[in-house]
N, C-alpha and C positions, 0 to 999 in steps of 0.2 A: 398471814397477810398476802403472800404470793398465790396461795390456793385461792382466796377469795377474789383477787384480781382475775384470776383464770376464769372464775365462775361468772364474775361480771362482764367480761369479754364475751364468753360464750353465750350467755344469755341476751346480750345486744345484738350478738351476730345471728342468734336463732330468730329473735324477733324481727329483725330487719329482712332476713330471708323469706319469712313467713308472713311477712306484713300484709301482702295482697290477699292471702288465704284468711287472715284474721280478720281484716276488713268485709271480705265476701261473707264469712260466717256470721259476723255481728249484723250486717246488713239483712241477711236471710232471717234475723230473729225480730225484725222490726215490721211493724204494720204499716200500710201505705200513708196513714195519718201521722204516725210518728217520723217517718223518713222525710215528710214535707217540711218539718220543723226541726228535726234533729238528725244532722247527718254526720255526727261525731261517732266515736267509737263506743260511748255508753249507751246502753239500753234501758230505757226507762220501764218499759213494760213488755218484757219478752214475749214472744208469741210464736205458735208453730203453724199459723195458718197458711203462711206460704208453702210450708212443706206438704200439709194437707190438701191444699189447692193442686199442687204438682202431682200427687200420688192419686187424688181421687177424681179430678176432672180431666178425664182421657178423651173426651169426645172430639177435641180438634186435634191436640198434640199428645200422643201416646207415650210417656216415658218408659214404661215397660217394653214396648216394641224397640225403641232406640237402644236400651240397655241390652235387650236380647240380640239386637243386630251387631252391635259392638263386641258383645262375648263371643259370637259365633265367628264373625270375621277375624277377630283378635287371635282366637284359638287356631283358626285356618292359617293366618299368616305367619304365626310363631311356630306351630307345628310342622308346617311343610319347609319352614326356612332351617329348622333343625335337620330335618330328613334329609335335606338337599346339601348342606353344609357340612354335615359330619363326614361322610366318605370324601368330599372334595378337600376338607380340612387334613384328613389323614394323608391324602396324597400329597397335599402342598408340603404339610409337615415334615414328610420323609423325603421330600425332593427339593434339592436347593434351587432348581430352576423355577419351581413354583413359587418359593418364597421371593425370588428376585424379579419375577415376571407376572405371574398370574395374581398373586395377592395385591400388589400395588394397584393394577389395572383395576380390580373389583372395588378396592378401597376409594379409588379416585372417582369412580363411577358414581358413588354415593355423595361426592362433593358437588357434583352438577347439581344446579337448581331443579327441583322436582317439576316445576312449571313447564320447563322445556319440553316435557314429555306429554304434556295435557292434550294437544290436539291429536297426535297419532294414537294414544292411547284411548282417547273417546271414539276415534272413528273405527279403530279396531275391535272395541268392546261392542259397538253398534253392530258391527257385521256379524259379530260371533254371538250376539243376545246374551252378553253378560251384564249390560247396563242395569243398574238398580237391582243387583243381585248380591247376596251374602258371599257367594262363591267368588264373583267378580272382584268383589272389594278385598277379600282374603288373598287372592292371587296377587293382587298390588301391594298388599301389606307384606306379603313374601319376599317380594323384591326389595320393599324398603328395609326388611329386617336382615337380608342376607349378608351384607358387608360387616355390619356388627356381629352377627352370629358366626361369620368365618374368622373374624379376628380372635375373637374369645375361644373358639374351638382349635384354631392354629396353635396358639400361644400354650393352650393346656396340653394338647397331644405332643407339642415340642418338648414338653417337660418330661414325658414318658421315655425312660431309656429305651433305646433301640434294641438293647439286649432281650427284652421282652419278646418283642415281634420274631427274633431270629430263634429264640428258644422254643416258641409256639410252633414256628415252621419246622423246625427240626423234628418236632412231634407229630408232624404231619398236618397241621392246620392250614387251611387256605388263607388268601388275604382277607376275604370277607369273614371268616371266622375269628381271625385276629381282631379285626374291628370291632366286632359285635361281643365276642366272648372275652376278649383280653383289654382292650382299649375302653370300650364303653364303661364298664365298670369303674375303671381308674379314674376317668374324667367325668364321672357323675355329677361332683360338685359345679364343674363348668357348664354342663348341660342343664342344670337347674338355673344357674345364674343367666344363662343364654335365653332360656324360657321366659324368666322373670322380666329381663330387660327388653325382649321382643314382644311381650304381651303389653308392657307399659307403652312402649313406642308405638305399637299398632293401635292401642285404645285412644292415644293421643292424636294420632292422624287426623287433619282436618281437611286438606286440600283435596286428596283423592275421594273422600268421603262426601265432600261438597260438589265434586265434579261428576261423579259417576254415580250419583244416587239421587233419587227424586221423591219416592214415597215408601216403596216396600222394604228398602234395605238401608234407610237413613241410619248412621250411626249416633252415638250418643254426642259426640262433639259438635256435629252439625245439628242435631235435634234441639240441643240446648239454646242454640241461637233463636229458635222459633218462639220461646217463651218471652223474650225480651218485651215484645208487644201483644202477648196473648190475648189480653183483655181489650186491646185498642186504646186510643188516648193517650199515647206516648209510652215510653219504657217503663215497664213494671219490674223495678229494680228489686223488690222483695222476692218477687217470684223468680226473677232471672238468676238472683243469689242463691236462691234454695235449689234449682235445678243444677247449678254449677257445682254446688256442694255435693249433691247427691251423684253427679257424673264423676266426680273426680274420687268418690269413695272407694270403687273397687280397686283401681291400681294403688291407691294409697294403703289400702288394708294389705294387699297382696305384698307390697314393698316392706311393711311392718312386720308381717308374719314371717317372711322369709328372709329377714335382714341378716341372721347369722349365716344362712347359707351363701348368701351373696358375699358378705364380708370374708367368710372363710375362704372362698374360691378366688377372691381377688388378692388375697395377702399371703396365700401360699401355693407352692406348686403342688401338683398331683402326686407325684412320686420325685423323690430325691436320690440320685444315683450315689 
C-alpha cells in the first residue's frame, strides 16, 4: 500500500513538472484544422506535418543553421569555461583566502541580472567585430558558465586530499603537472558534470542570443521564435510547438544519456581520505 502511494505521488509530481512539455508535444502532433476545434490533450488524428514543415521548408527560417549555431556556441562556452575555471578552482581550493574572497565575489557576479551588461557588451562587440558571430556568442556563454563551473570544480578539488599534491611534489612534479596528471583524472566525474550543465545552460541562453545575433549566428532559442508566424496570418501553434520540441531535444538527450555520470559526481566525493 505504501509503495503504491509513493508511485502515485511520484507519477503526479512527474506529470505536473512535465505538463508544459506534454502540452507542447501534443500540440505539435495536431494539424492546424484540428487545433482550431480541439485545444485539449487528446489528438484525434496525429500528424507529423508540423515536423516535416520545419525540417523541409528552410527557405525563410533554417532550423539546421540554428541548431548548428547553438551547438558551436555552446561547445565554445562550455569548453572555455572548463579550461579557465579548472586551474582557478585548484588555486581557490588550496587557498583559504580564495575560498573566503575570490569564490564569493565570482558567484555573486552571476546573481546580477544579465540585462545590466546589455549595452556595454553590445558596444564592445560592435567595436571588436564580434556581433552576429558564433565566437562572440560563445565567449559570452563562457562568462555565463564560469560561476557554476567554478563552484563544481572547487568542491570536487577540495575533496581531494592535499597529501596527493605533496606526494607528487616530493617526487619532483610541478604545480601544473600536479593539476594535469594527478588532480584532473581524480575529478573527471566533476569535469563531465560541469560540461553537461554548462552545455545545457549555454544551449538555453536566450537574452544574449537575441541581443548579439541577427542572421548569421542566430541560436536555436532565438530561431525558434521565428516560427511562431512563419506562414503569416497569426501564430502557427503546431509549427511553433514542433520547432520547440526539436530545439529541446539535444540538451534533453544529453542529460538522459549522461544521467549516471551527473548523479554519481553529485552524490559522492572524488576521493575520501
